[in-house]
C-alpha positions as a printed NumPy array, in Angstrom:
array([[137.556, 313.804, 118.776],
       [133.813, 315.518, 118.66 ],
       [131.107, 313.368, 120.485],
       [128.988, 312.736, 117.076],
       [132.431, 311.092, 115.722],
       [132.949, 309.087, 118.515],
       [129.308, 307.625, 118.356],
       [129.453, 306.864, 114.889],
       [132.939, 305.267, 115.097],
       [132.645, 301.649, 114.188],
       [135.747, 300.61 , 117.042],
       [133.63 , 302.445, 119.986],
       [130.609, 300.783, 118.082],
       [132.482, 297.444, 118.271],
       [133.659, 298.137, 122.114],
       [129.811, 299.377, 122.85 ],
       [128.308, 296.009, 121.354],
       [130.966, 293.509, 122.897],
       [130.435, 294.619, 126.349],
       [126.805, 294.407, 125.711],
       [127.119, 291.079, 124.661],
       [128.645, 290.327, 128.127],
       [126.261, 292.166, 130.293],
       [123.347, 289.933, 128.321],
       [125.524, 287.173, 128.72 ],
       [125.814, 287.497, 132.662],
       [121.864, 288.459, 133.112],
       [121.132, 285.076, 131.841],
       [123.555, 283.425, 133.154],
       [122.359, 284.274, 136.418],
       [118.655, 284.141, 135.433],
       [118.212, 287.946, 136.368],
       [115.012, 289.103, 134.715],
       [115.649, 292.348, 132.471],
       [113.894, 294.783, 129.531],
       [116.057, 296.19 , 127.04 ],
       [115.23 , 298.825, 125.033],
       [115.984, 298.808, 120.987],
       [115.593, 300.053, 117.396],
       [112.031, 297.922, 116.427],
       [114.083, 297.859, 112.881],
       [116.735, 295.662, 113.795],
       [114.269, 293.179, 115.342],
       [113.544, 289.672, 113.521],
       [109.924, 287.935, 114.414],
       [109.014, 284.331, 113.405],
       [106.781, 284.026, 112.816],
       [105.875, 287.718, 111.68 ],
       [103.547, 289.142, 114.821],
       [ 99.711, 290.379, 113.37 ],
       [ 99.137, 294.19 , 112.387],
       [ 96.873, 294.912, 115.128],
       [100.108, 293.824, 117.394],
       [102.875, 295.48 , 115.303],
       [100.459, 298.782, 114.545],
       [101.332, 299.023, 118.481],
       [104.782, 298.883, 118.381],
       [107.123, 302.208, 118.604],
       [110.45 , 302.42 , 116.989],
       [112.097, 302.075, 120.182],
       [110.189, 299.171, 121.844],
       [110.832, 297.391, 125.428],
       [110.892, 293.916, 125.826],
       [111.035, 292.132, 129.199],
       [112.938, 289.205, 129.422],
       [111.585, 287.111, 131.999],
       [109.7  , 283.991, 132.59 ],
       [110.078, 281.362, 129.969],
       [110.891, 284.526, 127.613],
       [114.287, 284.379, 130.16 ],
       [114.656, 280.741, 129.892],
       [114.87 , 280.877, 125.811],
       [116.57 , 283.754, 125.721],
       [120.286, 283.63 , 124.569],
       [122.866, 285.245, 122.832],
       [124.537, 284.211, 119.633],
       [127.944, 282.672, 119.615],
       [130.199, 285.728, 118.083],
       [127.629, 288.045, 120.161],
       [125.879, 289.766, 117.617],
       [122.406, 288.786, 117.934],
       [119.757, 288.238, 121.294],
       [117.386, 285.144, 120.605],
       [114.432, 284.695, 122.631],
       [110.527, 283.393, 122.547],
       [107.618, 285.543, 123.793],
       [104.296, 285.725, 123.267],
       [102.152, 289.007, 121.977],
       [ 99.358, 290.793, 122.409],
       [ 96.048, 289.543, 124.07 ],
       [ 95.933, 286.467, 122.359],
       [ 99.288, 285.803, 123.478],
       [100.618, 284.975, 119.726],
       [103.824, 283.335, 120.211],
       [106.867, 284.459, 117.971],
       [110.313, 283.887, 118.112],
       [112.83 , 287.073, 117.937],
       [115.758, 287.976, 117.167],
       [117.639, 291.448, 118.131],
       [121.052, 292.627, 117.005],
       [123.103, 293.648, 119.627],
       [124.107, 296.925, 118.444],
       [120.554, 298.028, 118.081],
       [120.202, 297.797, 121.697],
       [119.947, 301.217, 123.318],
       [119.379, 299.805, 127.282],
       [119.308, 296.974, 129.493],
       [117.315, 297.895, 132.686],
       [116.97 , 295.726, 135.788],
       [114.025, 296.475, 137.653],
       [113.36 , 300.501, 136.04 ],
       [116.969, 300.745, 136.237],
       [119.42 , 301.467, 133.574],
       [122.498, 299.385, 134.109],
       [123.518, 299.634, 130.249],
       [123.022, 302.424, 127.436],
       [124.644, 302.389, 124.297],
       [124.417, 305.781, 122.09 ],
       [126.095, 304.084, 119.183],
       [122.632, 302.176, 119.148],
       [120.895, 305.018, 118.106],
       [119.166, 304.761, 114.167],
       [121.088, 307.458, 112.869],
       [124.11 , 306.094, 113.958],
       [123.284, 302.491, 112.526],
       [121.886, 303.849, 109.116],
       [125.2  , 301.937, 107.499],
       [124.347, 298.778, 109.145],
       [121.411, 296.921, 107.677],
       [119.79 , 294.124, 109.429],
       [121.589, 291.6  , 108.437],
       [120.23 , 287.834, 109.48 ],
       [117.343, 285.61 , 108.906],
       [116.442, 283.438, 111.549],
       [115.604, 280.331, 108.476],
       [118.683, 278.628, 109.138],
       [118.959, 276.28 , 111.656],
       [121.645, 277.713, 113.402],
       [119.556, 280.214, 115.134],
       [117.235, 277.517, 116.656],
       [118.816, 276.834, 119.932],
       [117.889, 273.546, 122.438],
       [114.598, 275.789, 123.705],
       [113.446, 276.84 , 120.491],
       [113.777, 272.75 , 119.055],
       [112.196, 271.487, 122.822],
       [109.181, 274.569, 121.798],
       [109.024, 273.036, 118.654],
       [108.869, 269.387, 119.455],
       [105.815, 269.813, 121.68 ],
       [102.96 , 269.018, 118.786],
       [101.057, 271.609, 120.822],
       [103.565, 274.568, 119.245],
       [103.751, 273.329, 115.815],
       [100.525, 275.524, 115.165],
       [102.314, 278.86 , 115.548],
       [104.802, 277.438, 112.803],
       [102.625, 276.075, 109.869]])
């Protein structure tokens, strides 16, 4: 099997995705700050980010998962998505973020990559479109509910 075939093999991709989810679960359980590099096409923001912020994001974007973002982070039950809350831009625009696990190219602790997923490259994911919307209650975890219960935060979701 050639490397191109391996990187596009569904079984290999599933193994990489499961490994990525396991690493994320471990980092979240140990409350270790980390960063992810992911394909922006596989990221959903709720509410949508203002244009001045999205224009500054690269196709492969780095998200730092620390502080409140780390506290809110969770891997979905099936291991398909990473969910977290974050603030963006100089005005700290609040948004919930949903990232497809199979779109995470790297996981870094400090500045060191601890996971690299070559199957996450956009050309390998072309057959895997973004397939979830964050409108259902099943995607709002306890942390998000707490966030919504605070009257000061409701303005972000009106």
